[in-house]
C-alpha positions in Angstrom: -16.1 -28.2 -42.9 -13.0 -27.2 -40.8 -12.1 -24.6 -43.4 -15.4 -22.8 -42.8 -15.1 -23.0 -39.1 -11.9 -20.9 -38.8 -13.4 -17.7 -40.5 -16.6 -18.0 -38.4 -14.6 -18.4 -35.2 -12.4 -15.4 -36.1 -15.4 -13.3 -36.8 -16.9 -14.2 -33.4 -13.8 -13.4 -31.6 -13.5 -10.0 -33.2 -17.2 -9.2 -32.6 -17.0 -9.8 -28.9 -13.5 -8.4 -28.2 -13.8 -4.9 -26.6 -12.6 -2.1 -28.7 -9.6 -0.3 -27.2 -9.6 3.4 -27.2 -6.5 5.3 -28.2 -4.4 6.8 -25.5 -5.6 10.3 -26.6 -9.3 9.1 -26.3 -8.5 7.6 -22.8 -6.8 10.9 -21.7 -9.8 12.9 -22.8 -12.3 10.5 -21.2 -10.4 10.5 -17.8 -9.9 14.3 -17.9 -13.7 14.8 -18.4 -14.5 12.2 -15.7 -12.3 13.9 -13.2 -13.7 17.3 -14.0 -17.2 15.8 -13.6 -16.2 14.3 -10.2 -14.9 17.7 -9.0 -18.2 19.3 -10.0 -20.2 16.5 -8.3 -18.3 17.2 -5.0 -19.0 20.9 -5.4 -22.7 20.5 -5.7 -23.0 17.5 -3.2 -24.1 15.0 -5.9 -23.8 11.7 -4.0 -25.1 9.7 -7.0 -22.5 10.9 -9.4 -19.7 10.5 -6.8 -20.9 6.9 -6.3 -21.0 6.2 -10.1 -17.5 7.6 -10.7 -15.7 6.1 -7.7 -14.4 2.5 -7.6 -15.9 0.5 -4.7 -12.4 0.3 -3.0 -11.6 4.0 -3.6 -9.5 5.8 -0.9 -8.2 9.4 -0.7 -5.1 10.0 1.4 -4.9 13.6 2.6 -1.7 15.5 3.2 -2.1 15.1 7.0 -2.4 11.3 6.6 -6.1 11.0 7.0 -7.7 8.4 4.8 -11.2 8.9 3.3 -13.2 6.1 1.6 -15.9 6.1 -1.0 -18.5 5.8 1.8 -17.0 8.9 3.5 -17.3 10.9 0.2 -20.9 9.9 -0.3 -21.8 10.6 3.3 -20.1 14.1 3.1 -22.1 14.9 0.0 -25.3 13.8 1.6 -24.9 15.5 5.0 -24.2 18.9 3.5 -21.9 20.2 6.3 -19.4 21.3 3.7 -20.7 23.8 1.2 -18.5 24.8 -1.7 -18.6 28.1 -3.5 -15.5 27.0 -5.5 -14.3 23.4 -5.9 -12.5 23.6 -9.3 -9.3 22.7 -10.9 -7.2 25.8 -11.7 -7.4 26.3 -15.5 -4.4 24.9 -17.4 -3.1 22.8 -14.5 -4.8 19.5 -15.3 -2.5 16.8 -16.7 -3.6 13.3 -17.5 -1.1 10.4 -17.9 -2.3 7.1 -19.3 -0.5 3.7 -19.2 -2.7 0.8 -20.3 -5.6 0.5 -17.9 -4.3 3.1 -15.4 -4.6 6.9 -15.7 -3.3 9.5 -13.3 -4.8 13.1 -13.2 -2.8 15.8 -11.5 -4.1 19.4 -11.0 -4.1 22.4 -8.7 -7.5 22.5 -6.9 -9.1 25.6 -5.5 -11.5 25.0 -2.6 -13.6 27.8 -1.1 -16.7 27.5 1.0 -17.8 26.7 4.5 -17.4 23.6 6.8 -20.2 23.7 9.4 -20.3 27.4 8.9 -16.6 28.0 9.2 -15.1 29.6 6.1 -12.2 28.1 4.2 -10.3 29.1 1.1 -7.2 27.1 0.0 -5.4 25.4 -2.9 -4.0 21.9 -3.0 -2.3 19.8 -5.5 -3.9 16.4 -6.1 -3.3 13.2 -7.9 -6.3 11.0 -8.8 -5.7 7.5 -10.1 -8.3 5.9 -12.4 -8.4 2.3 -13.4 -10.2 0.8 -16.4 -13.0 -1.6 -15.4 -15.6 -3.5 -17.3 -18.0 -0.6 -16.4 -15.5 2.0 -17.7 -12.9 4.2 -15.9 -13.3 4.4 -12.1 -11.6 6.7 -9.6 -9.6 4.3 -7.5 -7.0 6.2 -5.5 -6.4 9.9 -4.7 -3.8 11.9 -2.8 -4.0 15.6 -1.9 -1.3 17.9 -0.6 -1.5 19.9 2.5 -2.8 23.5 2.0 -0.4 25.4 -0.2 0.9 28.8 1.2 -1.0 31.6 -0.5 2.0 32.9 -2.4 2.9 29.4 -3.8 -0.7 28.8 -4.8 -0.7 31.9 -6.9 2.1 30.4 -9.1 0.7 27.2 -10.7 
């Protein structure tokens, strides 16, 4: 009886153990998720922002201000900021994965209006994602101060 129990137990353990993605698959998934997040911010899609962000997410801006997940969702809903461009500069995105943590860095172009006042700037950012039972979630971000125009032209 005991000899039959071991193979059955092993099969059960294997069948309920989550499959681990390869680092390449994780990099691709996080890269796509961060691009999806940027697009959601651009179009003011609060539901997608809510889905992608971890409940404890914060973003630290270059001037020291801290924004929470609730701040991001409120900004998407109130529509005071309207983006014409809110995109990563092509070829600048790099994703690094270590276990259940991934960091995305990229040069971000932001152009639009904030309560009618125009803006156009570039910033470097780092977005940290953590693997959760629900999948990858955007947990922590940091954005630089506005880059000088001449520096922004050289990614």
